[in-house]
DSSP file (Angstrom, degrees, kcal/mol; ACC not computed):
  #  RESIDUE AA STRUCTURE BP1 BP2  ACC     N-H-->O    O-->H-N    N-H-->O    O-->H-N    TCO  KAPPA ALPHA  PHI   PSI    X-CA   Y-CA   Z-CA
    1    1 A X              0   0    0      0, 0.0     2,-0.7     0, 0.0     3,-0.1   0.000 360.0 360.0 360.0 131.1    0.0    0.0    0.0
    2    2 A X     >  -     0   0    0      1,-0.2     4,-1.8     2,-0.0     3,-0.2  -0.711 360.0-158.9 -81.9 114.0    1.3    3.4   -0.9
    3    3 A X  H  > S+     0   0    0     -2,-0.7     4,-3.0     1,-0.2     5,-0.3   0.864  90.9  59.2 -62.6 -36.8    1.3    5.5    2.2
    4    4 A X  H  > S+     0   0    0      1,-0.2     4,-2.9     2,-0.2    -1,-0.2   0.928 105.5  48.5 -58.1 -45.8    1.3    8.7    0.1
    5    5 A X  H  > S+     0   0    0      2,-0.2     4,-2.6     1,-0.2     5,-0.2   0.904 112.6  48.3 -61.6 -41.1   -1.9    7.7   -1.6
    6    6 A X  H  X S+     0   0    0     -4,-1.8     4,-2.6     2,-0.2    -2,-0.2   0.945 114.4  44.9 -65.2 -47.6   -3.6    6.9    1.7
    7    7 A X  H  X S+     0   0    0     -4,-3.0     4,-2.4     2,-0.2    -2,-0.2   0.915 114.8  49.0 -62.6 -43.3   -2.5   10.2    3.2
    8    8 A X  H  X S+     0   0    0     -4,-2.9     4,-2.3    -5,-0.3    -2,-0.2   0.937 113.9  44.9 -61.7 -47.5   -3.5   12.2    0.1
    9    9 A X  H  X S+     0   0    0     -4,-2.6     4,-2.3    -5,-0.2    -2,-0.2   0.869 112.0  52.0 -67.7 -36.3   -6.9   10.5   -0.1
   10   10 A X  H  X S+     0   0    0     -4,-2.6     4,-2.1    -5,-0.2    -1,-0.2   0.918 110.1  49.7 -63.9 -42.6   -7.5   11.0    3.7
   11   11 A X  H  X S+     0   0    0     -4,-2.4     4,-2.6    -5,-0.2    -2,-0.2   0.916 110.6  50.1 -60.2 -44.0   -6.6   14.6    3.3
   12   12 A X  H  X S+     0   0    0     -4,-2.3     4,-2.9     1,-0.2     5,-0.3   0.882 107.9  53.3 -63.9 -39.3   -9.0   15.0    0.4
   13   13 A X  H  X S+     0   0    0     -4,-2.3     4,-2.1     2,-0.2    -1,-0.2   0.931 112.3  44.6 -60.9 -45.6  -11.8   13.3    2.3
   14   14 A X  H  X S+     0   0    0     -4,-2.1     4,-2.2     2,-0.2    -2,-0.2   0.940 116.3  45.5 -65.7 -47.2  -11.4   15.7    5.2
   15   15 A X  H  X S+     0   0    0     -4,-2.6     4,-2.2     1,-0.2    -2,-0.2   0.940 116.4  44.1 -62.7 -48.9  -11.2   18.8    2.9
   16   16 A X  H  X S+     0   0    0     -4,-2.9     4,-2.3     1,-0.2    -1,-0.2   0.843 111.3  54.9 -68.5 -32.1  -14.1   17.8    0.7
   17   17 A X  H  X S+     0   0    0     -4,-2.1     4,-2.1    -5,-0.3    -1,-0.2   0.909 110.0  46.5 -64.7 -41.6  -16.2   16.9    3.8
   18   18 A X  H  X S+     0   0    0     -4,-2.2     4,-2.3     2,-0.2    -2,-0.2   0.888 111.7  51.5 -65.6 -39.2  -15.6   20.3    5.3
   19   19 A X  H  X S+     0   0    0     -4,-2.2     4,-2.7     2,-0.2    -2,-0.2   0.902 108.1  51.9 -64.9 -40.6  -16.4   21.9    1.9
   20   20 A X  H  X S+     0   0    0     -4,-2.3     4,-2.5     2,-0.2    -2,-0.2   0.934 110.2  48.7 -61.0 -46.5  -19.7   19.9    1.7
   21   21 A X  H  X S+     0   0    0     -4,-2.1     4,-2.0     1,-0.2    -2,-0.2   0.923 112.5  48.4 -60.1 -44.0  -20.7   21.1    5.2
   22   22 A X  H  X S+     0   0    0     -4,-2.3     4,-2.3     1,-0.2    -2,-0.2   0.924 113.1  46.7 -62.3 -45.2  -19.9   24.7    4.4
   23   23 A X  H  X S+     0   0    0     -4,-2.7     4,-2.8     1,-0.2    -1,-0.2   0.848 108.2  56.4 -68.2 -33.6  -21.9   24.6    1.1
   24   24 A X  H  X S+     0   0    0     -4,-2.5     4,-2.2    -5,-0.2    -1,-0.2   0.920 109.3  46.8 -62.1 -42.1  -24.8   22.9    2.8
   25   25 A X  H  X S+     0   0    0     -4,-2.0     4,-2.0     2,-0.2    -2,-0.2   0.930 114.2  46.7 -64.8 -44.6  -25.0   25.8    5.2
   26   26 A X  H  X S+     0   0    0     -4,-2.3     4,-1.0     1,-0.2    -2,-0.2   0.895 110.7  53.2 -63.5 -39.6  -24.7   28.4    2.4
   27   27 A X  H >< S+     0   0    0     -4,-2.8     3,-0.6     1,-0.2     4,-0.3   0.913 109.6  47.8 -63.3 -42.5  -27.4   26.5    0.4
   28   28 A X  H >< S+     0   0    0     -4,-2.2     3,-1.0     1,-0.2    -1,-0.2   0.878 110.1  52.9 -64.7 -37.5  -29.8   26.6    3.3
   29   29 A X  H 3< S+     0   0    0     -4,-2.0    -1,-0.2     1,-0.2    -2,-0.2   0.636 109.3  49.0 -76.0 -12.7  -29.1   30.3    3.9
   30   30 A X  T << S+     0   0    0     -4,-1.0    13,-0.3    -3,-0.6    -1,-0.2   0.344  83.3 123.6-104.4   5.9  -29.9   31.1    0.2
   31   31 A X  S <> S-     0   0    0     -3,-1.0     4,-2.5    -4,-0.3     5,-0.2  -0.350  70.6-121.1 -65.1 146.7  -33.2   29.1    0.2
   32   32 A X  H  > S+     0   0    0      1,-0.2     4,-2.5     2,-0.2     5,-0.2   0.921 111.0  45.4 -57.4 -49.8  -36.2   31.1   -0.8
   33   33 A X  H  > S+     0   0    0      1,-0.2     4,-2.7     2,-0.2    -1,-0.2   0.869 111.6  52.7 -66.4 -35.9  -38.2   30.5    2.4
   34   34 A X  H  > S+     0   0    0     -6,-0.2     4,-1.7     2,-0.2    -1,-0.2   0.934 111.2  47.2 -62.2 -45.5  -35.1   31.3    4.5
   35   35 A X  H  <>S+     0   0    0     -4,-2.5     5,-3.1     2,-0.2     4,-0.4   0.917 113.7  47.1 -63.3 -43.9  -34.6   34.6    2.7
   36   36 A X  H ><5S+     0   0    0     -4,-2.5     3,-1.2     1,-0.2    -2,-0.2   0.934 112.1  50.1 -63.1 -46.3  -38.3   35.5    3.0
   37   37 A X  H 3<5S+     0   0    0     -4,-2.7    -1,-0.2     1,-0.2    -2,-0.2   0.804 117.0  41.0 -62.6 -29.6  -38.5   34.6    6.7
   38   38 A X  T 3<5S-     0   0    0     -4,-1.7    -1,-0.2    -5,-0.2    -2,-0.2   0.279 113.6-111.7-105.5  10.3  -35.3   36.7    7.4
   39   39 A X  T < 5 +     0   0    0     -3,-1.2     2,-0.2    -4,-0.4    -3,-0.2   0.785  69.8 140.6  69.1  27.8  -36.2   39.7    5.2
   40   40 A X      < -     0   0    0     -5,-3.1     2,-0.4    -6,-0.2    -1,-0.2  -0.652  58.8-103.6-101.0 158.7  -33.4   39.0    2.8
   41   41 A X        -     0   0    0     -2,-0.2     2,-0.4     1,-0.0    -5,-0.0  -0.671  34.6-133.0 -79.7 132.8  -33.4   39.3   -1.0
   42   42 A X        -     0   0    0     -2,-0.4     2,-0.6    -7,-0.0   -11,-0.1  -0.747  17.5-167.0 -89.0 130.2  -33.6   35.9   -2.7
   43   43 A X     >  -     0   0    0     -2,-0.4     4,-2.3   -13,-0.3     5,-0.2  -0.922   4.4-170.3-119.2 102.9  -31.2   35.3   -5.6
   44   44 A X  H  > S+     0   0    0     -2,-0.6     4,-2.5     1,-0.2     5,-0.2   0.882  86.1  52.8 -61.5 -40.6  -32.2   32.3   -7.6
   45   45 A X  H  > S+     0   0    0      2,-0.2     4,-2.5     1,-0.2    -1,-0.2   0.915 110.3  47.2 -63.6 -42.9  -29.0   32.2   -9.6
   46   46 A X  H  > S+     0   0    0      2,-0.2     4,-2.4     1,-0.2     5,-0.2   0.909 112.0  50.9 -63.6 -41.9  -26.8   32.3   -6.5
   47   47 A X  H  X S+     0   0    0     -4,-2.3     4,-2.0     1,-0.2    -2,-0.2   0.915 112.4  46.1 -62.9 -43.8  -28.9   29.5   -4.9
   48   48 A X  H  X S+     0   0    0     -4,-2.5     4,-2.4     2,-0.2    -2,-0.2   0.905 111.0  52.6 -65.8 -41.4  -28.6   27.3   -8.0
   49   49 A X  H  X S+     0   0    0     -4,-2.5     4,-2.4     1,-0.2    -2,-0.2   0.919 110.5  46.9 -62.0 -43.9  -24.9   27.9   -8.3
   50   50 A X  H  X S+     0   0    0     -4,-2.4     4,-2.6     1,-0.2    -1,-0.2   0.887 110.8  53.9 -64.2 -38.0  -24.3   26.9   -4.7
   51   51 A X  H  X S+     0   0    0     -4,-2.0     4,-2.2    -5,-0.2    -2,-0.2   0.897 108.7  48.1 -62.5 -41.0  -26.5   23.8   -5.3
   52   52 A X  H  X S+     0   0    0     -4,-2.4     4,-2.1     2,-0.2    -2,-0.2   0.924 112.9  47.8 -65.2 -44.3  -24.4   22.8   -8.3
   53   53 A X  H  X S+     0   0    0     -4,-2.4     4,-2.7     1,-0.2     5,-0.2   0.909 110.1  53.4 -62.2 -41.1  -21.2   23.2   -6.3
   54   54 A X  H  X S+     0   0    0     -4,-2.6     4,-2.2     1,-0.2    -2,-0.2   0.928 109.6  47.0 -60.1 -46.8  -22.7   21.3   -3.4
   55   55 A X  H  X S+     0   0    0     -4,-2.2     4,-2.0     2,-0.2    -1,-0.2   0.882 111.9  51.7 -64.0 -37.5  -23.6   18.3   -5.6
   56   56 A X  H  X S+     0   0    0     -4,-2.1     4,-2.2     1,-0.2    -2,-0.2   0.937 111.5  45.5 -63.9 -47.1  -20.1   18.4   -7.2
   57   57 A X  H  X S+     0   0    0     -4,-2.7     4,-2.4     1,-0.2    -2,-0.2   0.827 109.5  55.6 -69.1 -30.7  -18.3   18.3   -3.8
   58   58 A X  H  X S+     0   0    0     -4,-2.2     4,-2.4    -5,-0.2    -1,-0.2   0.915 108.7  48.5 -63.1 -42.0  -20.6   15.6   -2.6
   59   59 A X  H  X S+     0   0    0     -4,-2.0     4,-2.4     2,-0.2    -2,-0.2   0.916 112.4  48.0 -64.0 -43.2  -19.6   13.5   -5.6
   60   60 A X  H  X S+     0   0    0     -4,-2.2     4,-2.7     2,-0.2    -2,-0.2   0.901 110.7  52.1 -63.0 -40.9  -15.9   14.2   -4.9
   61   61 A X  H  X S+     0   0    0     -4,-2.4     4,-2.3     2,-0.2    -2,-0.2   0.923 111.2  46.3 -61.6 -46.1  -16.4   13.3   -1.2
   62   62 A X  H  X S+     0   0    0     -4,-2.4     4,-2.2     2,-0.2    -1,-0.2   0.912 112.2  51.3 -63.7 -42.6  -18.0   10.0   -2.1
   63   63 A X  H  X S+     0   0    0     -4,-2.4     4,-2.0     1,-0.2    -2,-0.2   0.913 110.2  49.2 -61.0 -43.4  -15.2    9.3   -4.6
   64   64 A X  H  X S+     0   0    0     -4,-2.7     4,-2.3     1,-0.2    -1,-0.2   0.890 109.1  52.2 -64.7 -39.2  -12.5   10.0   -2.1
   65   65 A X  H  X S+     0   0    0     -4,-2.3     4,-2.4     1,-0.2    -1,-0.2   0.890 108.2  52.1 -62.4 -38.5  -14.2    7.8    0.5
   66   66 A X  H  X S+     0   0    0     -4,-2.2     4,-2.7     2,-0.2    -2,-0.2   0.891 108.2  51.1 -64.3 -39.1  -14.3    5.0   -2.1
   67   67 A X  H  X S+     0   0    0     -4,-2.0     4,-2.5     2,-0.2    -2,-0.2   0.925 110.5  48.6 -63.8 -43.9  -10.5    5.5   -2.7
   68   68 A X  H  X S+     0   0    0     -4,-2.3     4,-2.4     2,-0.2    -2,-0.2   0.926 112.5  49.1 -60.3 -44.6   -9.8    5.3    1.0
   69   69 A X  H  X S+     0   0    0     -4,-2.4     4,-2.6     1,-0.2    -2,-0.2   0.915 110.9  49.6 -61.9 -44.4  -12.0    2.1    1.2
   70   70 A X  H  X S+     0   0    0     -4,-2.7     4,-2.3     1,-0.2    -1,-0.2   0.903 111.3  49.0 -62.6 -41.0  -10.1    0.6   -1.8
   71   71 A X  H  X S+     0   0    0     -4,-2.5     4,-2.4     2,-0.2    -1,-0.2   0.890 111.0  50.6 -65.6 -38.4   -6.8    1.3   -0.2
   72   72 A X  H  X S+     0   0    0     -4,-2.4     4,-2.6     2,-0.2    -2,-0.2   0.930 110.8  48.4 -63.3 -45.7   -7.9   -0.2    3.1
   73   73 A X  H  <>S+     0   0    0     -4,-2.6     5,-3.1     1,-0.2     4,-0.4   0.890 111.8  50.1 -62.6 -38.8   -9.1   -3.4    1.3
   74   74 A X  H ><5S+     0   0    0     -4,-2.3     3,-0.8     3,-0.2    -1,-0.2   0.922 112.0  47.7 -64.8 -43.5   -5.8   -3.6   -0.5
   75   75 A X  H 3<5S+     0   0    0     -4,-2.4    -2,-0.2     1,-0.2    -1,-0.2   0.896 116.9  41.9 -63.9 -41.9   -3.8   -3.1    2.8
   76   76 A X  T 3<5S-     0   0    0     -4,-2.6    -1,-0.2    -5,-0.2    -2,-0.2   0.372 111.4-119.9 -88.9   4.7   -5.9   -5.8    4.6
   77   77 A X  T < 5 +     0   0    0     -3,-0.8     2,-0.5    -4,-0.4    -3,-0.2   0.919  55.6 160.7  55.5  48.7   -5.9   -8.1    1.6
   78   78 A X      < -     0   0    0     -5,-3.1     2,-0.9    -6,-0.1    -1,-0.2  -0.874  42.3-129.9-101.3 128.1   -9.7   -8.1    1.3
   79   79 A X     >  -     0   0    0     -2,-0.5     4,-2.1     1,-0.2     5,-0.2  -0.687  18.0-162.6 -79.4 108.6  -11.2   -9.1   -2.0
   80   80 A X  H  > S+     0   0    0     -2,-0.9     4,-2.5     1,-0.2     5,-0.2   0.846  86.2  55.3 -64.1 -36.3  -13.6   -6.3   -2.7
   81   81 A X  H  > S+     0   0    0      2,-0.2     4,-2.3     1,-0.2    -1,-0.2   0.915 109.3  47.2 -64.5 -42.1  -15.6   -8.3   -5.3
   82   82 A X  H  > S+     0   0    0      2,-0.2     4,-2.7     1,-0.2    -2,-0.2   0.900 112.0  51.1 -63.7 -40.1  -16.2  -11.0   -2.8
   83   83 A X  H  X S+     0   0    0     -4,-2.1     4,-2.3     2,-0.2     5,-0.2   0.915 110.5  48.0 -63.6 -43.6  -17.2   -8.5   -0.2
   84   84 A X  H  X S+     0   0    0     -4,-2.5     4,-2.2     2,-0.2    -2,-0.2   0.909 112.3  49.5 -63.1 -42.6  -19.7   -6.8   -2.6
   85   85 A X  H  X S+     0   0    0     -4,-2.3     4,-1.9     2,-0.2    -2,-0.2   0.925 110.3  51.0 -62.5 -45.2  -21.1  -10.2   -3.6
   86   86 A X  H  X S+     0   0    0     -4,-2.7     4,-1.7     1,-0.2    -2,-0.2   0.934 114.4  42.0 -58.2 -48.6  -21.6  -11.2    0.1
   87   87 A X  H  X S+     0   0    0     -4,-2.3     4,-2.2     1,-0.2    -1,-0.2   0.799 109.3  57.3 -75.3 -27.9  -23.4   -7.9    1.0
   88   88 A X  H  X S+     0   0    0     -4,-2.2     4,-1.3    -5,-0.2    -1,-0.2   0.880 109.4  47.1 -67.5 -34.9  -25.5   -7.9   -2.1
   89   89 A X  H  X S+     0   0    0     -4,-1.9     4,-0.7     2,-0.2    -2,-0.2   0.865 110.2  52.8 -70.5 -36.0  -26.8  -11.4   -1.1
   90   90 A X  H >< S+     0   0    0     -4,-1.7     3,-0.7     1,-0.2    -2,-0.2   0.890 107.2  52.2 -64.3 -39.8  -27.3  -10.1    2.5
   91   91 A X  H 3< S+     0   0    0     -4,-2.2    -1,-0.2     1,-0.2    -2,-0.2   0.859 105.1  55.6 -65.3 -36.0  -29.4   -7.2    1.2
   92   92 A X  H 3<        0   0    0     -4,-1.3    -1,-0.2     1,-0.3    -2,-0.2   0.692 360.0 360.0 -71.5 -18.4  -31.6   -9.6   -0.9
   93   93 A X    <<        0   0    0     -4,-0.7    -1,-0.3    -3,-0.7    -2,-0.1   0.499 360.0 360.0 -69.8 360.0  -32.5  -11.6    2.2
């Protein structure tokens, strides 16, 4: 297992997770009802832009988590395909 890859991916998970939280807060504060309730001007374009960024960072966060998981499985010599098969059968029960 390449320690650099693990450290890099762990760093990315933390950074992107923080970015997702920040964008979620901004997205909620630009919501139409939030703006109306607090006497703020609603900007639909700004709300949509933050929503697009939020979805992008969520995708990056999930991708980074998958990389960490793959590196962990590689380190522990876990066959990911067997693991997926096992849990897909568990879900069907």
